[in-house]
Each structure stands twice: as structure tokens, then as C-alpha cells.
C-alpha positions as CSV (number, residue, x, y, z in Angstrom):
1,M,85.7,142.3,10.5
2,K,84.5,142.5,14.1
3,S,86.9,142.8,17.0
4,S,87.1,139.7,19.2
5,H,87.7,141.9,22.3
6,K,84.8,142.2,24.6
7,A,84.4,145.2,26.9
8,V,85.1,144.2,30.5
9,A,82.4,145.3,32.9
10,T,83.7,146.9,36.1
11,T,82.3,148.0,39.4
12,A,84.0,149.9,42.2
13,I,84.5,148.8,45.7
14,S,85.1,151.2,48.6
15,R,88.4,150.5,50.4
16,L,90.4,152.0,53.2
17,F,94.2,151.9,53.2
18,V,95.7,152.2,56.7
19,L,99.2,152.6,58.0
20,E,100.4,150.9,61.1
21,L,103.4,152.8,62.3
22,N,104.9,150.5,64.9
23,A,104.7,147.3,62.8
24,G,105.6,149.1,59.6
25,N,102.6,147.6,57.8
26,I,100.0,148.8,55.3
27,H,96.5,147.3,55.6
28,V,93.6,147.4,53.2
29,M,90.0,146.7,54.3
30,N,86.4,147.4,53.6
31,T,84.9,150.6,55.1
32,D,83.5,148.6,58.0
33,G,86.9,147.0,58.8
34,S,86.0,143.6,57.2
35,D,88.1,141.8,54.7
36,R,91.3,143.2,56.2
37,R,94.5,142.2,54.5
38,T,98.1,143.3,55.1
39,I,99.6,144.2,51.7
40,V,103.0,145.8,52.5
41,T,105.3,145.0,55.4
42,G,108.7,146.3,56.5
43,C,107.9,150.1,56.1
44,H,110.3,152.4,57.9
45,L,107.8,154.2,60.2
46,P,105.1,155.0,57.7
47,D,103.0,158.1,58.2
48,G,101.1,159.4,55.1
49,I,99.4,157.5,52.3
50,V,97.5,158.5,49.1
51,V,95.9,156.5,46.4
52,D,96.2,157.0,42.6
53,V,93.1,155.1,41.4
54,D,93.6,155.6,37.7
55,A,97.2,154.3,37.8
56,G,96.5,151.6,40.3
57,H,99.1,152.9,42.8
58,I,99.5,153.7,46.4
59,Y,102.2,156.1,47.6
60,W,103.3,156.4,51.2
61,S,105.9,158.3,53.2
62,N,108.3,156.7,55.6
63,M,109.3,159.1,58.4
64,G,112.4,157.1,59.3
65,I,114.4,158.0,62.4
66,P,114.3,161.8,62.8
67,N,117.9,162.3,63.9
68,L,119.2,160.1,61.1
69,N,117.5,162.2,58.3
70,D,116.6,158.9,56.5
71,G,113.0,159.6,55.4
72,S,111.7,158.2,52.1
73,I,108.7,157.8,49.8
74,E,107.6,154.6,48.2
75,R,105.1,153.4,45.7
76,A,103.3,150.0,45.1
77,D,100.3,148.6,43.3
78,F,97.0,148.2,45.1
79,D,98.0,144.7,46.2
80,G,101.4,145.8,47.5
81,K,103.3,144.3,44.5
82,N,105.9,146.2,42.4
83,R,107.1,148.1,45.4
84,K,109.6,150.8,44.6
85,A,111.3,153.7,46.4
86,I,110.8,156.8,44.4
87,V,112.3,159.4,46.9
88,A,115.4,157.8,48.3
89,Q,116.4,158.0,52.0
90,G,117.9,161.4,52.8
91,K,116.2,163.3,50.0
92,T,113.5,164.3,52.5
93,H,114.0,164.3,56.3
94,T,110.8,163.3,58.0
95,P,108.0,163.1,55.5
96,K,104.5,163.1,56.9
97,Q,101.2,163.6,55.2
98,I,101.4,163.0,51.4
99,I,98.8,164.1,48.8
100,L,98.4,163.7,45.1
101,E,97.7,166.5,42.6
102,K,96.8,164.3,39.6
103,R,96.2,167.0,37.0
104,A,99.7,168.5,37.7
105,G,101.3,165.1,38.0
106,K,102.7,165.9,41.4
107,L,103.1,164.5,44.9
108,Y,103.1,167.0,47.8
109,W,104.2,166.3,51.3
110,C,105.2,167.9,54.6
111,D,108.7,167.3,56.0
112,R,108.5,167.6,59.8
113,E,112.1,168.0,61.1
114,G,113.1,169.2,57.7
115,M,110.7,172.1,58.3
116,R,109.5,172.1,54.7
117,V,106.6,171.7,52.3
118,M,107.9,169.7,49.3
119,R,106.8,168.2,46.0
120,S,108.0,166.0,43.2
121,N,106.8,164.4,40.0
122,L,105.0,161.1,40.4
123,D,108.2,159.1,39.7
124,G,110.0,161.0,42.5
125,S,112.0,163.2,40.1
126,Q,112.2,167.0,40.3
127,I,112.1,167.4,44.0
128,E,111.3,170.9,45.1
129,T,110.9,172.8,48.4
130,L,107.9,175.2,48.3
131,V,108.0,176.3,51.9
132,E,111.0,176.4,54.4
133,S,110.0,177.4,57.9
134,G,113.5,176.9,59.4
135,K,116.9,175.4,58.7
136,G,119.5,173.5,60.8
137,D,119.5,171.7,64.1
138,A,118.6,174.6,66.3
139,D,115.5,175.5,64.3
140,S,114.4,171.9,64.1
141,R,114.1,171.7,67.9
142,D,111.4,174.4,67.7
143,Q,108.2,172.3,67.1
144,R,106.4,175.5,66.0
145,R,108.4,175.1,62.8
146,W,107.4,171.4,62.2
147,C,105.3,171.0,59.0
148,V,103.0,168.0,59.3
149,G,99.7,167.9,57.3
150,L,98.7,169.5,54.0
151,A,96.0,169.9,51.5
152,I,95.7,171.7,48.1
153,D,92.9,173.8,46.7
154,P,93.3,173.5,42.9
155,K,90.6,176.0,42.2
156,F,92.6,178.9,43.6
157,Q,96.0,177.2,43.5
158,K,96.4,177.5,47.3
159,I,98.2,175.1,49.6
160,Y,97.3,174.6,53.3
161,W,99.6,173.1,55.9
162,S,99.9,172.6,59.6
163,Q,102.8,173.4,61.9
164,K,102.0,171.5,65.1
165,G,103.9,173.3,67.8
166,P,105.0,171.8,71.1
167,D,102.9,169.1,72.8
168,N,99.7,170.6,74.1
169,G,101.2,174.0,73.8
170,G,98.3,175.8,72.1
171,L,100.8,177.1,69.5
172,G,99.7,175.0,66.6
173,R,98.9,176.8,63.4
174,I,97.5,176.2,59.9
175,F,99.0,178.3,57.1
176,R,98.0,179.1,53.6
177,A,100.0,180.3,50.6
178,N,99.9,180.1,46.8
179,V,101.2,176.8,45.4
180,E,103.9,178.5,43.4
181,I,106.6,180.6,45.0
182,P,106.2,184.3,44.0
183,A,108.6,185.4,41.3
184,G,112.0,186.4,42.7
185,Q,111.4,184.9,46.1
186,T,112.5,181.6,47.8
187,A,110.9,178.9,49.9
188,A,112.4,180.6,53.0
189,N,111.5,184.2,52.3
190,R,108.2,184.0,50.3
191,S,105.8,186.9,51.2
192,D,102.5,185.3,50.4
193,I,102.3,183.0,53.5
194,E,99.4,183.8,55.8
195,V,98.3,182.3,59.2
196,F,94.9,180.7,58.4
197,V,94.1,179.3,61.9
198,D,96.2,179.7,65.1
199,G,96.1,178.9,68.8
200,L,95.5,175.2,68.1
201,P,96.6,172.4,70.5
202,E,98.5,170.2,67.9
203,P,97.0,170.2,64.4
204,I,98.1,167.1,62.4
205,D,96.5,165.9,59.1
206,L,94.3,168.0,56.8
207,E,91.6,167.2,54.2
208,L,89.6,169.4,51.9
209,D,86.0,169.1,50.8
210,L,86.4,170.9,47.5
211,N,82.7,170.9,46.8
212,K,81.6,172.7,49.9
213,R,85.0,174.5,50.3
214,I,85.6,173.2,53.9
215,L,88.9,172.3,55.5
216,Y,88.9,169.4,58.0
217,W,91.8,168.5,60.3
218,T,92.8,166.2,63.2
219,D,94.3,167.5,66.4
220,R,96.2,165.3,68.8
221,G,96.6,167.8,71.7
222,D,94.8,167.7,75.0
223,P,91.0,168.1,75.4
224,P,88.8,170.0,75.2
225,R,90.1,171.4,71.9
226,G,92.5,168.6,71.2
227,N,92.0,165.0,70.4
228,T,89.4,166.2,68.0
229,V,88.3,166.5,64.3
230,N,87.7,170.1,63.3
231,R,86.5,172.0,60.3
232,T,86.2,175.5,58.9
233,S,85.3,177.2,55.7
234,I,88.2,178.2,53.5
235,D,86.4,181.1,51.8
236,N,84.4,182.9,54.5
237,G,86.1,185.5,56.7
238,S,85.9,183.8,60.1
239,H,88.0,180.7,60.5
240,E,86.9,179.7,64.0
241,P,87.2,175.9,64.1
242,E,84.1,173.8,64.6
243,I,84.8,170.7,66.7
244,L,83.0,167.7,65.1
245,V,84.5,164.7,66.9
246,S,86.2,164.5,70.3
247,H,87.7,162.0,72.7
248,L,90.2,160.6,70.2
249,M,93.4,159.1,71.6
250,E,95.8,161.4,69.7
251,G,94.1,161.7,66.4
252,I,96.3,161.4,63.3
253,G,94.9,160.4,59.9
254,I,91.7,161.6,58.2
255,A,90.1,160.7,54.9
256,L,86.8,162.1,53.4
257,D,84.3,160.3,51.3
258,V,82.3,163.4,50.4
259,S,79.8,161.7,48.0
260,N,78.7,159.4,50.8
261,D,78.8,162.1,53.5
262,R,81.3,160.3,55.7
263,M,84.8,160.6,57.2
264,F,87.3,158.1,58.5
265,V,89.8,158.9,61.2
266,T,92.7,157.0,62.9
267,D,94.3,157.6,66.2
268,F,97.6,156.6,67.8
269,A,95.9,154.2,70.2
270,G,94.9,152.1,67.2
271,S,91.3,153.0,66.6
272,I,89.5,153.7,63.3
273,Y,86.4,155.9,63.5
274,T,83.7,156.8,61.0
275,A,81.2,159.6,61.2
276,R,79.1,161.8,59.0
277,L,80.8,164.9,57.7
278,D,79.1,167.0,60.4
279,G,80.5,164.7,63.1
280,S,77.2,162.9,63.8
281,E,76.7,159.1,63.9
282,E,80.3,158.7,65.1
283,R,81.4,155.1,65.8
284,N,84.6,153.3,66.4
285,F,84.6,150.1,64.3
286,L,88.2,148.9,64.9
287,Y,90.3,149.4,68.0
288,A,93.7,148.3,69.5
289,Q,95.1,147.9,66.0
290,G,98.6,149.3,66.8
291,N,99.8,152.8,66.4
292,L,97.8,154.0,63.4
293,T,98.9,157.0,61.3
294,G,97.7,157.8,57.8
295,I,94.5,156.6,56.2
296,A,93.2,156.9,52.6
297,Y,89.8,156.2,51.1
298,A,89.4,155.1,47.5
299,E,86.9,153.4,45.2
300,I,88.9,150.7,43.5
301,P,87.6,149.3,40.2
302,Q,86.9,145.6,40.2
303,E,86.0,143.3,37.2
304,K,82.5,141.9,37.5
């Protein structure tokens, strides 16, 4: 007896998910800014966003009000429905960039005033602190301790994160460590942390091209080294940054589409930029869109 079920043909459409901090909205659009729709409203100062294509979910971080320690992480479907808080307010202080490690079934994020790199299961359970750069109110006033952006290299099980430093202070740094805390050590005293790049204006979000082993990041400090998109190899000895894009108005979010040789970048003045991965052919295709923070690129399956 033949099955009556027919295989459904699908195709994929390239989409951008963008966070608007001031309005608390999440927008989805085509990669040229067309077909823009608002799918989530009422977010509590959203900052980082990541897409789980297979599960049909988006995850985002809400910074909350820093002195209230009321940050949270939420999840919804691609269309914004079935919205759910998975890390409740107060379980993380000021969550910033959030990333997905699908094979391990983990979400990773940086906690700015909490001065931590953290992770949990995809349902928000089993919250752990992997790095703790400070503790208490006095430490949290030192912006050199603020953890902001992060990326994971699954090949060598390394984690990279930025600590932004004071505004335009030239004290921003990107660190590297093993994903797992060495045996017998803690998030606060682990000995495997190394400074990967230092002397940066204000490094913010990170992205890794795992094929070419290159780390990209935004910097919102002053020109000439700030308000830029930068990159460097994660394997070669020298980690001198290469400036790819400049003249941003406080660059924040970055997303890579490696297979199509392009990046997408947001800034706090409300622009969305695209460029090739080497920084060429840069263009601003949306502007004055509010205070934009996180951005994610994904190829979303669609029924034909």
C-alpha cells in the first residue's frame, strides 16, 4: 500500500533579523531591506539575537536596566509567535551578544555588568558561568571588565569574547580561552585565559568565519580605529587587526553570510550596512531605523 503523504518541496529564503533597542522591537527583512516586518514588540532593551534554523526559533537577550539586574533571554518562532522567557529576569545581569552552539545544545552569551561569560541549555536550564572578570558594584564600574561580544571555535573548543573598556579609552580587549574551565579551577581564577587582541577603542560584537579561520568584530570607539569593522586570523601568530569598514556611527551588530561572501552590520544611529567579507562594495541600505543593536542572518526554509 502506497503512502498518501507527498514530500513537500522547500526552498530557502535569506533573511535578516534585526533588534531595535529603543523601541524594543524585532524586525525581519530581506537582505536588501525589503519586505520588512515587525515580529516581536515589547522587548526589554534587546541586544543580541541568534537563529536556530532547524528548530524554527529565534533567541534574543534583553539587557534590561543595568542597575536593576533584570536582564533576561527569550525565545520565539520565526514569526514571533510562541514567545517564551527561558532565562528569567535576574538570572543574568545585562546579557549582550548571544550565540548558539547547536551540536552541544547550548546558548552562550556575555553579561556586561555581570562581568561574565555564561551558557545554558536551549531551554534555559543549567545556567553556568564560564568566565568571571569581576564581582560586585566596585568592579562593575570598571568598564575594562565588561564582557560584551563572543564567538566559539568548535574545532579547537575555544571561546573568544570582548571586554570593551571605557568609552574611546583604547583599553578594549578580545580574550581567548578553552570553552571548558580547567579541572580544579573556577570561572574567576581559570589560568587558560589569554589576551588575543588589546589596545582597541571599544570592541563590541564578534563573528567567526570558521572556514577561513578569521575573527571579525565591530568597534564603536572613535576613529580612526573605532567605528569600524575589523578582522584577524585566529590561527596565525600576528593578530594585528585589519580595518575593513569605517565611518560607522557606533557599530554594534555583525552577521556573516560566508557562502555568499558578504557581511551585515548595524550601528547605533540606525543604519544597516552590507559589504563583501574583505570590506569592499560597502553600502548602507537602510538608515535612521532607530537604535539598532544585534543582527542575525539566516536562510529560512519555505514551502514552494
